[in-house]
Phi, psi and omega in degrees: 000154178287143178196199188243036185279330179194139175293335182296336178264016176054224187293336181297323185238027175274169180297135181296137181286152183289143177242130182288148177302140177080012180301144179273101183284352171287337175051045174083359181282136175279093186298320181299319180295320178295315180299313180300320179294316181295319179301319185287334191271332192251126187285149178281167174278297181194160179301135179295149177270172183246050182266009178087351178266142178295153175285316182228142161238123175263117185254122184242112178268096195256090181270096176252028178276061183194220182257019182256013188310306186298328181284328175297314180297319179294323179293321177295322177296326173295319177297322181289344172294335181257304180074165178283154176231182177298328185259343180226122178249144178240107182255130185227137160248121177251124174246136179212155176247358182052047180282315186242359182215119181258015178292172184057031179082002178065031182292156179232155180116210181232139176228143179244140185222153155254112192294131179247149180289140174214177178242027182243097184285355184254354183219148174275117183247355179298140181299142176279116182268335177205135178238136179230109181299327182227131173196155181252101181281357172267008179254124184297334178296326180288327173300316178299318180298318179299314182296320177299318177298313183297321180292328178283319182286330184218069182296144182208165176282337183220147185227140168242129177247125177245123172260117190247119178174202169284150175216150177227019184077206184284336201254177179276149174213132183290140181249164180291343179276000177083013176248179179248122177265130178213121176101243189209161173067063178281124178255107183289344177285328181249347186063028177253160177208163180264110179278175187296313176301322180288330173297321175298319178296317180299313183293325177295320179288326180292322189092170190291140171243160180287319180224129169250136179222143172253114171266078189195161179290144157067018189267348182275074180244148177308316184296320179289312182300317182295327181296331184246012190302330184277358190238011176206148176278322179227145181236126182244139177182178182248133173290330191249189173292132175272142168301151184303328186289347173068209186291158175273074188299322181295322183288307186283330174288326175297319177296322182290316180293329177286335182220072186292351176275011178301140178287167177299317177296320179298319179293319177300316179294323179297319177298317181293312185289324177293324176297313179297320180296319181297312187275340171296327180286340182259342183082006179284149173289132181197143174226150172203146179211166175230137180233153178272109189297326184295343182266001181293323175301324177293324175301313181302316181295313181293321181291323176299314181295317180295315182294325176294322177294321179296314180295321180295326179290333176069022182275068188297324180294320178301314182292319179297318177297318179297318180299323182282339185255346188294150175302126178229176189232188189297329166268111195297337178285354177271119182236150173287123187293310183296320179297320179297313180299317179300317181295317179295313182298321181295322183276342186285146173253005185268129184296320181294318179298314184291322180292309179294325179296321179297319178294319180295317178300315180296318179298313180298312188285328190242349180237315182280309182270110187266344177200141177206147174221142177215118180237150182095145185297331183289344185246025190303328184251018175283123186237010167126344183207126178262162178215158181276120178216086194291160180272319191233304183238157178253116183294127185295336181293348180301328184286357177272352182277147177300322179302316181290321183288328184270340185229188186244020181299323181299319178298316181294315181299323178290323177297320181304317184258006179067034182268000000 
């Protein structure tokens, strides 16, 4: 999400713009039409049973202990337009410092809710089930604690976990507060954040969820997804800067409550498609995608083979041209992976590169990436998954990632830039 953590990250980490009271966060979108469309498009798993357990619990770890406060409150109000049902529960932890928004009494700390339906778009009315004056939402252990609470408070057969906050992808970025932000869930009260290796630790401790999603900027990266691949069936996130308003919670939760037998893939696709519908109506630049986590080891294998063929071909100018033209994001070392492969393959005269590249392109577009949306002219070549391909220096912390340790992308990325 866009916020005020550093001018170096441009609009992604700039100060959040003021929102007038009573703003329409639907922004002209016909939510009922979106919900009806999502219901019709996504196939169910199997008929729900009547054992008293919910079919789905959607768990939202909402760290607004920064400059995103007002957007967190508006997102909860979108959730309250739908509310929990017998078959779908919405569990939320909201943390705030009331830095830029003193609404709701200007309370500070963390509160946990099972979201209930209301008709009040301007106030959070769901009962507070647990209040914590002090907690560190930038500590991965606290994320684990929240999920344990949510599973106890709202047990279900299937779970979606959404981490909501600032995000910078896998890597470090200097902030205006003089600290280093890396990963997701920046807590301005403690100056801590959950980096990519620690997100992997959190997910391992949590146990597997059906869908993991980042409602945050820049998190749909190969490196992040690979770190948590064993702990989610589908991974949802944005390659680019997210608009402050975040996910279309009313639309995709409305579709889920109307059809609680929706599959995990269906729910991931519903989140992506409702997001695209919302921002297509506003003209804002926005991307979101869903990937099948179990296929990430195959990506590593195919990408290793393709990159070795590219290096063996020695077509440095082709690769350099692709590097200069590829879709990139506010952190310039973040590139769209599929677009990069397409550019190299198109320019190559080497049979091995073109053959392996065709297979890799097909795998990315039709097997790994199961849903993607990109709206706005700035995101024209965003196709669902970013990767680290730096411009100038190679950050040494990259070798601590599982992606780097298991594959040879780091070697290839350094070859591309002569590092």
